[in-house]
C-alpha positions as CSV (number, residue, x, y, z in Angstrom):
1,X,0.0,0.0,0.0
2,X,1.3,3.5,-0.9
3,X,2.1,5.5,2.2
4,X,-0.2,8.5,2.6
5,X,1.3,12.0,2.3
6,X,-0.2,15.3,3.2
7,X,0.8,18.6,1.6
8,X,-0.6,21.9,3.0
9,X,-0.1,25.3,1.4
10,X,-0.7,28.9,2.7
11,X,-1.8,31.3,-0.1
12,X,-0.8,34.9,0.3
13,X,2.9,35.6,-0.2
14,X,3.5,31.9,-0.3
15,X,2.0,30.4,-3.5
16,X,1.2,33.9,-4.8
17,X,3.5,36.9,-4.3
18,X,0.7,39.2,-3.3
19,X,-2.2,39.6,-0.9
20,X,-5.4,38.0,-2.3
21,X,-7.7,40.5,-0.6
22,X,-5.8,43.4,-2.2
23,X,-6.0,41.7,-5.6
24,X,-9.8,41.4,-5.2
25,X,-10.2,45.1,-4.2
26,X,-8.0,46.3,-7.1
27,X,-10.1,44.1,-9.4
28,X,-13.3,45.9,-8.2
29,X,-11.7,49.3,-8.3
30,X,-10.5,48.7,-11.9
31,X,-14.2,48.2,-12.9
32,X,-15.5,51.2,-11.0
33,X,-17.2,49.2,-8.3
34,X,-14.9,50.8,-5.7
35,X,-13.0,54.0,-5.8
36,X,-9.2,53.9,-5.6
37,X,-9.4,55.2,-2.0
38,X,-10.8,51.8,-0.9
39,X,-7.6,50.1,-2.1
40,X,-5.5,52.7,-0.3
41,X,-7.6,52.2,2.9
42,X,-7.0,48.5,2.8
43,X,-3.3,48.9,2.3
44,X,-3.2,51.2,5.3
45,X,-5.0,48.6,7.3
46,X,-2.5,46.0,6.2
47,X,0.3,48.2,7.6
48,X,-1.6,48.7,10.8
49,X,-2.0,44.9,11.1
50,X,1.8,44.4,10.6
51,X,2.4,46.9,13.3
52,X,0.1,45.2,15.7
53,X,-2.4,48.1,15.7
54,X,-5.2,46.2,14.0
55,X,-6.4,42.7,14.7
56,X,-6.6,40.2,11.8
57,X,-10.4,39.9,11.9
58,X,-10.8,43.6,11.4
59,X,-8.4,43.4,8.5
60,X,-10.5,40.8,6.8
61,X,-13.7,42.7,7.5
62,X,-12.3,45.6,5.4
63,X,-11.5,43.3,2.5
64,X,-15.0,41.7,2.7
65,X,-17.0,44.9,3.1
66,X,-17.9,45.0,-0.7
67,X,-19.5,41.6,-0.5
68,X,-22.3,43.0,1.7
69,X,-23.1,45.8,-0.8
70,X,-24.1,43.7,-3.8
71,X,-26.4,41.0,-4.8
72,X,-24.9,37.5,-4.9
73,X,-25.5,37.1,-8.7
74,X,-23.5,40.2,-9.4
75,X,-20.8,39.1,-7.1
76,X,-20.6,35.7,-8.8
77,X,-20.3,37.3,-12.2
78,X,-17.4,39.5,-11.0
79,X,-15.8,36.6,-9.3
80,X,-15.9,34.6,-12.6
81,X,-14.0,37.5,-14.3
82,X,-11.6,37.7,-11.3
83,X,-11.0,33.9,-11.6
84,X,-9.9,34.3,-15.2
85,X,-7.4,37.0,-14.2
86,X,-6.2,34.9,-11.2
87,X,-5.6,31.8,-13.4
88,X,-3.6,33.8,-15.9
89,X,-1.3,35.1,-13.2
90,X,-0.5,32.1,-11.0
91,X,3.3,31.7,-10.9
92,X,4.6,28.7,-12.8
93,X,6.7,27.7,-9.8
94,X,3.6,27.5,-7.6
95,X,1.9,25.4,-10.2
96,X,4.9,23.1,-10.4
97,X,5.2,22.8,-6.6
98,X,1.5,21.9,-6.1
99,X,1.5,19.6,-9.2
100,X,4.6,17.8,-7.9
101,X,2.9,16.9,-4.6
102,X,-0.4,16.1,-6.3
103,X,1.3,13.8,-8.9
104,X,3.2,12.1,-6.1
105,X,-0.2,11.1,-4.6
106,X,-0.3,13.6,-1.7
107,X,-3.5,14.8,-0.3
108,X,-3.3,18.5,-0.9
109,X,-5.1,21.4,0.7
110,X,-5.0,25.2,0.5
111,X,-5.1,26.5,4.1
112,X,-5.7,30.3,4.1
113,X,-7.2,33.0,6.2
114,X,-8.7,34.5,3.1
115,X,-12.5,34.0,3.0
116,X,-13.9,31.1,0.9
117,X,-15.6,33.4,-1.7
118,X,-12.3,35.1,-2.6
119,X,-10.0,32.1,-2.2
120,X,-12.0,29.6,-4.4
121,X,-10.6,31.0,-7.7
122,X,-7.0,30.5,-6.4
123,X,-7.7,27.0,-5.3
124,X,-9.1,26.2,-8.7
125,X,-6.3,27.9,-10.6
126,X,-3.7,26.0,-8.6
127,X,-5.5,22.7,-9.1
128,X,-6.0,22.2,-5.3
129,X,-9.1,20.2,-4.7
130,X,-9.5,21.0,-1.0
131,X,-9.9,24.5,0.3
132,X,-9.7,25.3,4.0
133,X,-10.5,29.0,4.3
134,X,-12.3,31.4,6.5
135,X,-16.1,31.3,5.9
136,X,-17.7,34.4,4.5
137,X,-20.9,34.8,6.6
138,X,-24.2,34.8,4.8
139,X,-27.7,35.8,6.0
140,X,-30.8,35.2,3.8
141,X,-28.6,34.4,0.8
142,X,-26.5,37.6,1.1
143,X,-23.1,38.2,2.5
144,X,-22.9,40.2,5.7
145,X,-19.3,41.3,5.4
146,X,-18.3,39.3,8.4
147,X,-16.5,36.0,9.0
148,X,-18.7,33.2,10.2
149,X,-17.2,31.3,13.2
150,X,-13.4,31.1,13.8
151,X,-11.0,32.7,11.4
152,X,-8.8,30.2,9.6
153,X,-5.7,31.8,11.1
154,X,-3.0,31.0,13.6
155,X,-4.0,28.0,15.8
156,X,-7.3,28.1,14.0
157,X,-5.6,26.5,11.0
158,X,-4.8,23.4,13.0
159,X,-8.5,23.1,14.1
160,X,-9.6,23.5,10.5
161,X,-7.1,20.9,9.2
162,X,-8.0,18.4,11.9
163,X,-11.7,18.9,11.3
164,X,-11.3,18.4,7.5
165,X,-9.2,15.2,8.0
166,X,-11.7,13.8,10.5
167,X,-14.4,14.3,7.9
168,X,-12.3,12.1,5.6
169,X,-11.9,9.5,8.3
170,X,-8.2,10.5,8.8
171,X,-5.9,11.9,11.3
172,X,-2.3,13.0,11.5
173,X,-1.1,9.5,12.3
174,X,-2.5,8.2,9.0
175,X,0.2,10.1,7.1
176,X,3.8,8.9,6.7
177,X,4.8,12.5,6.0
178,X,3.1,15.9,6.2
179,X,4.4,19.3,5.0
180,X,3.2,22.9,5.2
181,X,4.5,25.8,3.2
182,X,4.1,29.4,4.6
183,X,5.6,32.8,4.7
184,X,4.1,34.0,8.0
185,X,4.9,33.8,11.7
186,X,1.1,33.6,12.2
187,X,1.3,30.1,10.8
188,X,3.8,28.9,13.5
189,X,1.2,26.6,15.2
190,X,0.5,24.6,12.0
191,X,4.2,24.7,10.9
192,X,5.1,23.2,14.3
193,X,2.4,20.5,13.9
194,X,3.5,19.0,10.5
195,X,6.5,16.7,10.0
196,X,8.2,19.2,7.6
197,X,7.8,23.0,7.9
198,X,9.0,25.0,4.9
199,X,9.3,28.8,5.3
200,X,8.8,30.5,1.9
201,X,10.2,34.1,1.7
202,X,9.5,34.3,5.4
203,X,8.7,37.4,7.4
204,X,11.4,38.3,10.0
205,X,9.9,36.5,12.9
206,X,9.3,33.3,10.9
207,X,12.8,33.5,9.5
208,X,14.3,33.6,13.0
209,X,12.2,30.7,14.1
210,X,13.0,28.7,11.0
211,X,16.7,29.2,11.6
212,X,16.4,28.3,15.3
213,X,14.5,25.2,14.5
214,X,16.4,24.1,11.5
215,X,13.4,24.4,9.1
216,X,14.0,24.7,5.4
217,X,13.9,28.3,4.1
218,X,13.3,29.0,0.4
219,X,13.5,32.4,-1.2
220,X,12.0,31.3,-4.5
221,X,9.4,28.6,-5.1
222,X,11.3,27.6,-8.2
223,X,14.1,26.3,-5.8
224,X,11.8,23.9,-4.0
225,X,12.7,20.3,-4.8
């Protein structure tokens, strides 16, 4: 019997070299749905988050605000257009990395704090069947602009992965090897949980931790073997 392998991937600044929320807002601004100031406001919120002046849930609320202003059918149409742009811009190295794990028979999942509505086009473009993301809250068929339940962030990613595996009748011990790729210190809980942690263009805190723990550090996905 082939030994099971598990490959988990963060999205923003890991498989893609940008922030997915920013990409969505820029897409809407380019079509006149938002004014340019909304993009600048989100960028300012990102800076506040990095400084520790804004919590992560508030940051995601800013990115999700446009979802609450429009009918689902219109949002779906925009997302279809957004998905086409996303697919055209996925780095070849990211495609190769995911494809290599998939072709080797690994169970692959995208594990991201980005909400499911915005993250789905990226999962499809990367050929990742399983998406573990924050859940965009809906009420009476419309988005509220809030996250439903726990954000898929920090230790919350472990809970999300374990819940997903349990739904498949699996657990950590069912895998001969597990790996997680991430750029962010916020992912330290899940990085510490897998057998192999890979720091991709890591932020300063994650870089220090990776060096201290002897984790692999890659500066370019094309260099991942």
